[in-house]
N, C-alpha and C positions, 0 to 999 in steps of 0.2 A: 838280349843281353842277359849275361849271368853275373849276379853280383853276390859277394860274400859279406855277410854282416859279422862283426867281430866285437866281442866284449873282452876287454883285458882285465883279468882279475888274478892278483898275485903274479905268478910266473906262468900264467896260462893265457893263450889266445883261444877263447871259446868261439867256435865258428857256426854259421848257418848259411849255406848257398841255396840261392833262390833265383829263378828266372821268371820273367813275365813276357808272354808272347800272346798277342790277340786277346788280351784281357784275362788270360789264364795263368795262374801261378803254378809253379812247379818246384818242388823241394826234392833234389835227388838225394838218395841215400849215399852217404860219404863213408869212407873207411875209417875216418877218425872224426871225433867231434871237437877235439882241441888239440892244440900243439903246445908243448910245454918246453920252456927254457930251463935246462937242468941247474946251470950254474952261471948266474948273471955277471960274475967277476972274471969268468973265462972267456976271452975273445973267441976262442975256437968254438965254444958252446953257443955263443951268440950267432956266429957264422952258420953252425948246423942248423939252429932254429930258422934262421933266414932261408937257407936252402930248402929245408923241410917245408916250410910254409909256401915258398915260391913253386915248389914241385907239386904241391897239393893244388894250387891254384892252376898251374898248367894242365895237370891231369884232367881237372873239371872244366877246363876252358873259361876260367873266371877273368873278366877283364877290368872289373871295378871292385874295390874293397871299401867298405864303410865301416869306420871304427866309431863306436859309441864314446864320445868325449867323457873325459873325467876333470874333476876340479884340480887346479894346480896348487891350491893351498886350502886350508881350513878343515873342518871336521870330516868331510867327505873326499877329500883329496885322493888322487890315485897314488899308489905305491911307486917308488923310484924304479922298480923293475918293470912295472907296467909302461913307463915312458920310454924304456929301452927297447921293449918289445915293439912299441908303436913306431920308433925310429927305424928299427930293423925292417919293418914291414913297409914303411914310407920309401925306404931306399931300394926296394925291388923294382928294377928297371922297367919291366913290362906291365906294370900294374898301375891303374889310376887309383889313387888312395884319397879318401875324404874323411875328416872328422865331423861327426854329426853332434850337434849339442842336444843335450836331453830335452830342452824345450822344443826344438824342431821336431824331434821324434814324437813327442806328446801331442804337438799341434797336428802333424800329419795323421796320426792314428785317430785323433778326434774328428778330423775332416773326412775320413775315410768312408765311403759308401759300403765297403766291403768288411764284413764281420767274420773274422776266423778265429774259432775257438782254438787256443793254443794246444789244447789236449788232443785236438784232432789231427794235428801236424805229424805225429809220429816222432817228434823230437824229444830229447830229454829235457827235464825241467831246468836244468842249469844253462840251456840254451835259449831260454826265453828272451833275455835281453838282446842277444845277437839276432834273433828272429825278428823282434820288434824293430831293431835298427834297419835291417835289410827291407822289411816290408814298408816301413815308413819312407824309405828312400825310393823304392819302386813306386810307391803310391804318389810321391811328388813329381814323378816323371811321366804322368798320364800320357 
């Protein structure tokens, strides 16, 4: 099963694709590390974002997407554009999309028997939350 972890930040969907087979984790090199929505007020741009994201998932044979959840209100609330990105991703017909709570991610990472040093993954620093999301999800599916 190939899963894409997503962190929504501003107008970017930061991604990390990972698979787990026979207890081995694989992080394929991807052509992009994030997909950006240029203008959230323009319906054509939102459709372009959705198409680009869907094409990326299709190219890497991803079937599941896990999005790190954001607070709806309060000091750490997600921005309005990030919720638009979330909806655009959720509406892609061939993907199973789940929103993971930060508490779920922390709990699964704490339970994990596997200790992966993020610096050894070859990913960019800004991909760490997307990586944590997908890793926690795969760990929960032993």
